[in-house]
C-alpha positions, -999 to +999 in steps of 0.1 A: -312+604-520-289+629-505-262+640-530-241+655-502-212+633-493-206+633-455-170+631-444-163+609-413-165+626-380-134+633-360-132+611-329-105+613-303-104+591-271-080+593-242-079+579-207-073+608-182-057+604-149-086+622-130-120+612-116-150+619-138-162+648-116-129+666-121-130+660-159-166+671-161-156+704-145-128+708-171-152+703-200-184+718-188-173+752-174-162+783-192-130+785-171-122+748-177-127+749-214-106+781-216-078+764-198-073+736-223-090+748-255-101+784-261-117+814-243-155+813-244-188+825-229-200+789-223-225+780-196-237+745-189-274+752-197-294+735-224-302+759-252-275+784-240-260+804-268-223+812-264-192+823-282-159+806-288-132+832-291-111+815-318-083+841-320-073+848-356-105+831-368-127+854-348-157+846-327-178+814-334-214+813-323-224+781-305-254+766-288-257+739-261-278+710-275-270+681-252-264+681-214-262+650-194-239+657-164-213+642-159-214+620-190-222+640-221-221+676-234-229+686-270-231+718-288-235+733-323-205+752-334-207+777-362-230+770-391-223+733-397-204+716-369-215+697-338-191+689-310-197+662-283-177+655-252-184+620-238-171+609-204-170+574-189-159+567-153-131+542-149-127+542-111-103+571-104-097+577-141-120+589-169-123+579-205-129+611-225-141+611-261-144+641-284-166+638-315-165+666-341-192+660-367-210+680-394-184+676-422-196+675-458-174+672-488-193+699-508-195+725-480-171+753-470-166+771-437-177+806-430-142+816-443-148+798-477-124+769-469-135+735-481-147+712-453-124+684-466-093+706-462-103+720-428-112+686-415-076+674-420-062+704-402-087+701-374-080+664-370-044+672-363-053+701-341-076+679-320-048+653-316-027+679-299-055+693-278-069+660-266-036+641-262-015+670-248-034+700-236-063+683-219-041+658-199-017+687-190-047+705-174-050+678-148-012+677-141-010+714-134 
């Protein structure tokens, strides 16, 4: 029996006013990800190791672990987290879901902050990114 208590994953879903091909470009290219999230050295290649430049939090090592164009992209982020972007075509619109998992109640981040505390902060941060920054990218 695992004594570690897993915290629920963060899940954000939004309908974007853009076709799936356009959304895929935004979430699976270095330039696209930098435009709505953060600068990076991402490449859409399975196994590719890349860096997220998280400003004051420094550089986070990542690795592409899932790649199913144009429907799913997943990568490990830092030492504990996993991020997935899921896309579903709705004619000329796209349903986008972000899933941020790897939260454990008794773990801390590289900066020594408890997962439980950071999860709450990240949950709010993802709200803003997914509901404001990502849609704004397609209206630019």
